[in-house]
C-alpha positions in Angstrom: -12.1 21.4 7.7 -11.9 18.5 10.0 -11.2 14.9 9.1 -11.5 11.7 11.2 -8.6 9.4 10.0 -8.7 5.8 11.6 -5.5 3.7 11.8 -3.0 6.7 12.9 -1.1 4.0 14.9 -0.5 2.0 11.4 1.5 2.3 8.5 -0.3 4.3 5.7 -2.6 6.7 8.0 0.4 8.7 9.3 1.2 9.9 5.9 -2.3 10.9 5.1 -2.6 12.7 8.5 0.6 14.7 7.6 -0.5 15.4 4.1 -3.8 16.7 5.4 -2.5 18.8 8.3 0.0 20.5 5.7 -3.2 21.3 3.7 -4.7 22.9 6.5 -6.9 20.2 7.8 -7.8 19.3 11.2 -7.0 15.8 11.8 -8.7 13.7 14.6 -7.8 10.1 15.3 -9.7 7.3 16.7 -8.8 6.5 20.1 -10.0 3.0 20.6 -9.4 3.2 24.4 -11.8 6.0 24.5 -14.3 5.0 21.8 -14.9 1.2 21.2 -15.4 0.4 17.5 -17.8 -2.3 18.7 -19.9 0.3 20.6 -22.4 1.5 17.9 -23.9 4.1 20.1 -20.7 5.2 21.5 -19.3 5.8 17.9 -22.3 7.9 16.9 -21.8 10.0 20.1 -18.3 10.5 19.1 -19.0 11.5 15.5 -21.9 13.7 16.6 -19.4 15.6 18.9 -16.7 16.0 16.4 -18.8 16.8 13.2 -16.2 15.8 10.8 -16.3 17.1 7.0 -14.9 13.7 5.8 -13.9 10.2 7.4 -11.1 8.3 5.9 -11.2 4.7 7.4 -7.5 3.0 7.3 -7.8 1.4 10.6 -8.2 -2.4 11.2 -11.6 -3.4 12.4 -14.6 -5.5 11.5 -16.7 -5.1 8.6 -19.7 -4.1 11.2 -17.5 -0.9 12.0 -16.6 -0.2 8.5 -20.3 -0.3 7.5 -21.3 2.0 10.5 -19.0 4.5 9.7 -20.0 4.8 6.1 -23.6 4.8 7.0 -22.5 7.7 9.3 -20.9 9.5 6.4 -24.0 8.8 4.2 -26.2 10.4 6.8 -23.8 13.4 7.1 -23.5 13.8 3.4 -19.7 13.8 3.7 -16.8 12.1 1.7 -15.9 8.6 3.1 -12.8 6.7 2.0 -12.1 3.1 2.7 -8.7 1.4 2.2 -8.9 -2.2 0.7 -6.4 -4.3 -0.9 -5.1 -5.9 -4.0 -5.2 -9.3 -1.8 -9.1 -9.4 -2.5 -7.9 -11.1 -5.8 -6.4 -14.7 -5.9 -3.9 -15.5 -8.2 -6.1 -17.5 -10.0 -7.3 -16.3 -12.7 -4.3 -14.3 -13.1 -4.4 -10.4 -13.4 -4.0 -7.7 -14.0 -7.1 -7.3 -11.9 -9.9 -4.7 -13.4 -12.1 -3.0 -10.8 -15.1 -5.3 -11.6 -13.1 -8.3 -11.6 -14.4 -11.1 -9.2 -13.2 -10.9 -5.8 -12.2 -14.4 -5.1 -9.4 -14.2 -2.4 -8.8 -17.6 -0.3 -6.6 -15.6 1.9 -8.2 -14.6 5.3 -7.0 -11.0 5.3 -8.2 -10.8 1.6 -11.7 -12.1 2.7 -12.0 -9.8 5.6 -11.2 -6.9 3.1 -14.0 -8.2 0.9 -16.4 -8.2 3.8 -15.4 -4.7 4.7 -15.7 -3.7 1.0 -19.3 -4.9 0.8 -20.2 -3.3 4.0 -18.9 0.0 3.1 -20.8 0.1 -0.4 -23.7 -1.3 0.9 -24.1 1.2 3.7 -23.1 4.2 1.3 -22.7 3.7 -2.5 -21.2 6.9 -3.0 -18.3 6.1 -0.8 -14.8 5.6 -2.2 -13.1 2.1 -1.9 -9.4 2.6 -2.6 -7.8 -0.8 -3.2 -3.9 -0.4 -3.0 -0.8 -2.8 -3.1 2.0 -3.3 -1.0 3.4 0.2 0.3 6.9 1.5 0.3 8.7 4.2 2.4 12.3 4.8 3.7 11.4 5.0 7.3 7.8 3.9 8.1 7.4 0.9 10.2 4.5 -1.7 9.8 3.6 -3.4 6.5 6.4 -1.5 4.4 7.9 -3.4 1.6 11.4 -2.0 2.1 11.4 -2.8 6.0 10.1 -6.4 4.9 13.1 -6.7 2.5 15.6 -5.4 5.2 14.0 -8.3 7.6 14.2 -11.1 4.9 18.0 -10.3 4.4 18.6 -10.2 8.2 16.7 -13.5 8.8 17.7 -15.4 5.6 20.9 -14.0 4.4 19.3 -12.9 1.1 16.3 -11.3 -0.3 14.4 -13.8 -2.5 12.4 -12.2 -5.2 10.3 -13.9 -8.0 10.9 -12.6 -11.4 7.3 -14.1 -12.1 5.4 -11.9 -9.7 4.3 -8.4 -10.8 3.2 -6.8 -7.7 0.7 -4.0 -7.0 2.7 -1.7 -5.1 3.4 2.3 -4.5 5.2 4.6 -2.4 3.2 5.8 0.7 3.6 9.4 -0.2 2.1 8.9 -3.6 -0.9 6.7 -2.1 -1.4 9.5 0.7 -1.8 12.1 -2.2 -4.1 9.9 -4.0 -6.4 9.5 -0.8 -6.4 13.3 -0.4 -7.8 13.9 -3.7 -10.5 11.2 -3.0 -11.6 13.1 0.0 -11.4 16.5 -1.6 -13.1 15.3 -5.0 -15.0 12.3 -3.9 -15.1 9.5 -6.7 -18.1 6.9 -5.8 -17.2 3.2 -5.9 -14.0 1.3 -6.4 -10.4 3.1 -7.3 -7.5 1.3 -7.8 -4.2 2.8 -6.7 -1.2 1.1 -8.0 2.0 2.8 -9.4 2.9 -0.3 -11.1 -0.3 -0.6 -13.1 1.1 0.5 -16.5 4.7 -0.1 -16.3 4.4 -3.8 -15.0 7.6 -4.2 -13.3 8.6 -7.7 -11.9 9.2 -8.1 -8.3 13.0 -8.8 -8.7 13.5 -5.6 -10.8 11.8 -3.6 -8.2 13.9 -5.1 -5.4 17.1 -4.3 -7.4 16.0 -0.7 -8.0 15.2 -0.5 -4.3 18.5 -1.8 -3.3 20.1 0.7 -5.4 17.8 3.7 -4.5 18.1 3.1 -0.8 21.9 2.0 -0.6 21.0 -1.2 0.8 24.5 -2.7 -0.3 24.3 -5.8 2.2 21.3 -7.3 0.3 22.0 -10.4 -1.7 19.3 -10.6 -4.4 18.3 -14.3 -5.2 15.8 -14.5 -8.1 13.4 -17.3 -8.6 10.0 -18.1 -10.2 8.4 -19.9 -7.4 5.5 -17.5 -7.3 3.5 -16.4 -10.4 1.2 -13.6 -10.3 0.4 -10.5 -12.3 -1.2 -8.7 -9.2 -1.5 -5.4 -10.9 -4.6 -3.2 -10.1 -5.7 -1.8 -13.3 -8.6 0.7 -14.4 -8.0 3.8 -12.6 -5.6 5.7 -14.9 -4.2 9.2 -13.8 -4.5 8.5 -9.9 -0.7 7.4 -9.4 2.5 8.3 -10.8 4.6 5.4 -12.1 7.1 3.7 -10.0 9.9 4.8 -12.3 9.4 8.4 -11.0 10.9 7.5 -7.7 13.0 4.3 -8.9 14.9 5.7 -11.8 16.6 2.4 -12.5 13.2 1.1 -13.7 13.1 3.6 -16.5 16.0 1.9 -18.3 
């Protein structure tokens, strides 16, 4: 079994690669220095040479690349998973956001992901589009909530956390496990992967729980209500464990 996973230099893809390797899957990354994502013919040659059994597209790149990868997967009749984001939804109207809710992001990153989603599902309607929230991990660099909070404390002298924001978020290990399931047992269309979907914890409570769980004694928590948004991704029950499984303080 061989999977191609893009984005191995990023935040979440290394977790998926480790989980896949532990399951006996041969993982092949995408070396952009060797295969330019904008070179359609080169991409096709690379895929023809590797003959993957599945493709997981977690890397950054244009919607054209996402669509071509999905089309190649369709032609090979293999699973294809693309990771999108809760940021395809604006804060107005408020969430929680259902799978079929209008994608109305005003944010450039959210709009970029909307274009990728559309390209993927147009090319391969049976592909899986996994929308995820802010990811959490004790060590992984990149777009990691815990590391971002460390940076806020270092820069601002405190961690500001809105009690009016209910974020979509999950631990990377749990998200990687869900992506594994999607590759092993494909689910066509959009799937929401959010460990806060059911418990609906506010950001300030999550920050307080992270502070305790990871011994961030130096954090000075400042609670505010300046940002209001129920960002939760709902409609895909059973895919993710709740946050309280990893942050026991949230179970109280």
